[in-house]
C-alpha positions as CSV (number, residue, x, y, z in Angstrom):
1,M,2.5,-27.3,69.6
2,K,5.5,-26.7,67.4
3,R,4.8,-29.9,65.5
4,K,1.2,-28.8,64.9
5,L,2.4,-25.4,63.7
6,L,4.9,-27.0,61.3
7,A,2.3,-29.3,59.9
8,I,0.0,-26.3,59.2
9,L,2.9,-24.4,57.4
10,L,3.7,-27.4,55.3
11,A,0.0,-27.8,54.3
12,M,-0.1,-24.1,53.3
13,T,3.0,-24.5,51.2
14,D,1.5,-27.4,49.3
15,I,-1.6,-25.3,48.6
16,V,0.5,-22.5,47.2
17,L,2.4,-24.9,45.0
18,L,-0.8,-26.4,43.7
19,V,-2.2,-23.0,42.9
20,G,1.0,-22.1,41.1
21,V,0.9,-25.2,39.0
22,A,-2.8,-24.7,38.2
23,S,-2.1,-21.1,37.1
24,S,0.7,-22.1,34.8
25,C,-1.7,-24.6,33.1
26,R,-4.4,-22.1,32.7
27,Y,-2.2,-19.3,31.3
28,P,0.6,-20.8,29.2
29,E,3.3,-18.5,27.9
30,K,2.7,-17.0,24.4
31,E,4.6,-18.3,21.4
32,A,7.4,-16.1,20.2
33,V,6.6,-13.9,17.2
34,S,9.7,-14.9,15.4
35,F,12.1,-17.8,15.7
36,L,15.6,-17.9,17.2
37,I,18.2,-19.7,15.2
38,G,19.9,-22.2,17.5
39,Q,16.9,-22.4,19.9
40,A,14.0,-23.3,17.7
41,K,15.8,-26.3,16.3
42,G,14.1,-29.7,16.7
43,D,15.9,-32.9,17.5
44,D,16.0,-33.6,13.8
45,G,17.9,-30.3,13.1
46,Y,15.0,-28.4,11.5
47,H,13.8,-24.9,12.5
48,Y,10.1,-25.3,12.9
49,L,7.9,-22.2,12.4
50,N,4.8,-21.2,14.2
51,G,3.2,-19.3,11.4
52,R,3.6,-15.8,12.9
53,E,7.1,-15.0,11.7
54,E,7.9,-12.0,9.4
55,T,8.0,-13.2,5.9
56,A,8.5,-11.9,2.3
57,H,8.1,-13.2,-1.2
58,V,10.9,-13.7,-3.6
59,M,10.4,-11.4,-6.6
60,V,11.8,-11.3,-10.1
61,S,12.5,-8.2,-12.2
62,S,9.8,-5.8,-10.7
63,L,8.0,-4.9,-7.6
64,L,4.4,-3.7,-7.7
65,S,3.3,-1.3,-4.9
66,Q,0.4,1.1,-4.2
67,G,0.4,4.7,-3.1
68,S,-1.8,7.8,-3.0
69,V,-1.7,11.5,-2.6
70,V,-4.3,13.9,-1.1
71,G,-6.0,16.1,-3.8
72,T,-9.0,18.2,-4.7
73,T,-11.4,17.7,-7.5
74,N,-12.1,20.3,-10.0
75,L,-14.6,20.8,-12.9
76,P,-13.3,23.0,-15.7
77,R,-15.3,26.1,-16.5
78,A,-16.4,27.7,-19.7
79,V,-18.3,30.7,-20.9
80,L,-21.4,30.5,-23.0
81,K,-23.2,33.5,-24.6
82,G,-26.9,33.6,-24.1
83,A,-29.9,35.5,-22.9
84,E,-30.5,36.0,-19.2
85,G,-33.1,33.5,-17.9
86,A,-32.5,31.0,-20.7
87,L,-30.7,28.6,-18.4
88,T,-31.4,27.5,-14.8
89,F,-28.5,27.8,-12.4
90,G,-27.4,24.4,-10.9
91,E,-29.3,22.3,-13.4
92,A,-27.3,19.7,-15.4
93,Y,-27.7,20.0,-19.2
94,E,-26.8,17.3,-21.7
95,A,-24.4,17.6,-24.6
96,G,-26.2,19.0,-27.7
97,T,-28.3,21.6,-25.7
98,I,-29.0,24.6,-27.9
99,V,-27.8,27.9,-26.3
100,D,-28.0,31.1,-28.3
101,G,-28.7,29.2,-31.5
102,R,-25.6,26.8,-31.1
103,A,-25.4,23.2,-29.9
104,V,-23.0,22.9,-26.8
105,P,-20.8,19.8,-27.5
106,Y,-20.4,18.9,-23.8
107,P,-22.7,18.4,-20.8
108,F,-22.6,21.5,-18.5
109,R,-24.1,23.2,-15.4
110,P,-24.7,27.0,-15.3
111,L,-23.1,28.7,-12.3
112,S,-23.6,32.5,-12.9
113,F,-24.6,35.1,-15.5
114,N,-22.9,38.3,-16.2
115,G,-22.7,40.6,-19.3
116,G,-24.8,38.5,-21.6
117,A,-22.8,35.2,-20.9
118,Y,-23.1,32.2,-18.6
119,V,-20.2,30.8,-16.6
120,V,-20.7,27.0,-16.7
121,E,-19.0,23.9,-15.3
122,R,-18.2,21.3,-17.9
123,L,-19.4,17.9,-16.8
124,D,-17.6,15.8,-19.4
125,A,-14.0,16.0,-18.0
126,G,-13.4,16.7,-14.3
127,T,-9.8,16.7,-12.9
128,A,-8.2,15.9,-9.6
129,E,-5.2,17.8,-8.5
130,G,-2.6,17.2,-5.8
131,E,1.1,17.4,-5.0
132,I,4.0,14.9,-5.1
133,G,7.6,15.1,-4.2
134,V,10.5,15.3,-6.6
135,E,11.5,11.7,-6.0
136,E,8.0,10.5,-6.9
137,Y,8.0,12.7,-10.0
138,L,11.4,11.3,-11.2
139,S,9.8,7.9,-11.2
140,F,6.4,8.9,-12.6
141,E,6.8,6.8,-15.7
142,S,6.4,3.8,-13.5
143,L,3.1,5.1,-12.0
144,T,0.0,3.4,-13.5
145,D,-3.7,2.7,-12.8
146,F,-4.6,6.2,-11.5
147,R,-7.9,6.4,-9.7
148,V,-9.7,9.3,-7.9
149,I,-11.5,8.4,-4.7
150,V,-14.2,10.7,-3.4
151,G,-16.0,9.5,-0.4
152,G,-16.8,5.9,-1.1
153,D,-16.8,6.2,-4.9
154,S,-13.8,5.5,-7.2
155,F,-13.4,7.0,-10.6
156,D,-10.9,5.8,-13.3
157,A,-8.4,8.5,-14.2
158,S,-6.1,9.1,-17.2
159,T,-4.1,11.8,-18.9
160,V,-1.7,12.6,-16.1
161,S,0.2,15.9,-16.2
162,F,2.8,17.5,-13.9
163,L,3.7,21.1,-13.2
164,Y,6.8,22.1,-11.1
165,R,6.0,24.5,-8.2
166,S,9.1,26.5,-7.4
167,V,7.9,27.8,-4.1
168,S,7.1,24.4,-2.5
169,K,9.7,22.6,-4.7
170,T,7.1,20.0,-5.4
171,Y,5.3,18.9,-8.5
172,G,1.6,19.4,-9.0
173,V,-0.1,16.4,-10.4
174,S,-3.4,16.6,-12.3
175,V,-5.3,13.6,-13.6
176,L,-8.3,13.7,-15.9
177,I,-11.3,12.0,-14.3
178,G,-13.0,11.4,-17.6
179,H,-16.4,12.6,-16.6
180,G,-18.0,15.0,-14.0
181,D,-20.7,14.8,-11.4
182,R,-22.5,17.3,-9.2
183,Y,-20.4,16.6,-6.1
184,L,-17.1,16.5,-7.9
185,S,-16.6,20.2,-7.8
186,N,-14.0,21.4,-5.2
187,M,-14.1,18.2,-3.1
188,P,-11.3,16.6,-1.1
189,C,-10.2,13.3,-2.7
190,S,-7.4,10.8,-2.8
191,I,-5.5,10.2,-6.0
192,A,-4.5,6.6,-5.9
193,F,-2.0,4.9,-8.2
194,E,0.1,1.8,-8.6
195,E,3.9,1.9,-9.0
196,S,5.9,-0.8,-10.8
197,L,9.5,-0.5,-9.6
198,K,11.9,-2.1,-12.1
199,L,14.5,-3.9,-10.1
200,G,16.5,-5.5,-13.0
201,E,17.5,-9.1,-13.2
202,G,16.4,-11.2,-10.3
203,P,15.6,-12.9,-8.1
204,F,15.2,-10.2,-5.4
205,V,14.5,-10.3,-1.7
206,P,14.4,-7.5,0.9
207,S,17.9,-6.8,2.1
208,S,16.9,-7.3,5.7
209,F,16.2,-11.0,5.0
210,V,19.8,-11.6,3.9
211,Y,22.4,-12.7,6.5
212,E,26.1,-13.1,6.5
213,G,28.1,-15.8,8.2
214,D,30.9,-18.3,7.7
215,G,32.1,-16.2,4.8
216,S,28.9,-16.5,2.8
217,S,25.5,-14.9,2.4
218,F,22.3,-16.8,3.0
219,V,18.5,-16.6,3.5
220,Y,16.0,-18.8,5.2
221,K,13.4,-20.2,2.8
222,V,10.2,-21.6,4.1
223,G,9.8,-25.3,3.3
224,F,8.1,-28.4,4.7
225,H,9.3,-31.4,6.7
226,D,6.9,-34.1,7.8
227,G,4.0,-31.8,6.9
228,R,5.2,-28.9,9.1
229,K,6.6,-25.6,8.0
230,V,10.4,-25.2,8.5
231,A,13.1,-22.6,7.8
232,L,15.7,-23.9,5.4
233,R,19.0,-22.1,5.1
234,K,19.9,-21.4,1.5
235,D,23.2,-19.9,0.5
236,V,23.0,-17.0,-2.0
237,K,25.2,-14.6,-3.8
238,V,24.3,-10.9,-3.6
239,V,25.1,-9.1,-6.9
240,S,23.2,-5.8,-6.5
241,F,21.2,-3.5,-4.2
242,V,18.1,-1.6,-5.4
243,H,15.8,0.4,-3.1
244,G,16.3,-1.8,-0.1
245,Y,16.3,-5.0,-2.1
246,S,19.1,-7.4,-2.7
247,G,19.6,-8.8,-6.2
248,L,20.7,-12.4,-6.1
249,A,22.6,-14.5,-8.6
250,P,20.1,-16.9,-10.3
251,T,19.7,-20.1,-8.5
252,D,17.5,-23.2,-8.6
253,E,16.9,-22.8,-4.9
254,L,14.9,-19.6,-5.1
255,S,12.2,-18.6,-7.6
256,Q,9.4,-16.1,-7.9
257,G,6.7,-16.7,-5.2
258,N,9.0,-18.6,-2.8
259,V,8.7,-17.3,0.8
260,V,11.7,-16.3,2.9
261,V,11.5,-15.8,6.7
262,K,13.3,-13.4,9.0
263,K,15.1,-14.4,12.1
264,I,15.5,-12.2,15.2
């Protein structure tokens, strides 16, 4: 009886082991997101990459980034003298329309009438207005390619102006849309722009990608060995720090567009 019971237990143990092996084959462990120096090395001494590591490009002299601020569209208003009933409220009139014997030099839309004059919206030059912080204002000379986005539409912008607001201690930014449209009056929008940050002489890499050891600084450059991506250690000399980037002494090992990889 004892022998029979032992045989049954051994058989059950084999079944559990087989299920465990099958489970490990069906659900393999996920690859690490980043590579570990000293553990990812192959027998040939290279650190092989799986393609999901955090990477960055080597840059030279400048960094181009994009940003935006929330704003509100605005169509400037003007006053036109004329007889009541001569113009229809809400209708868009083209430039050159005769009002009170004079040609109006811009397209417009009448809004109201009072005391022998119309209040109209000018449709030739809408604006978008928002707020930016002092730090953004101090570098506004590097901001380019302004665009105003309303819903799914994008309008080119130009003629940027700034006005300091002492209460909020921010700068109001106003950009000229260049033309107006019916729904551009008092609408929420996004004022998008590009920023070119001058870093100086390069090359440059994010400081978090630079490591110290053995009395020297180094980065891991992405290269190839036998057709596979590998991390290659490259010694560098850090000569400056700008906005989270490390400026490196010129070297033949790193050039613009090269990719560096971060270790954990």
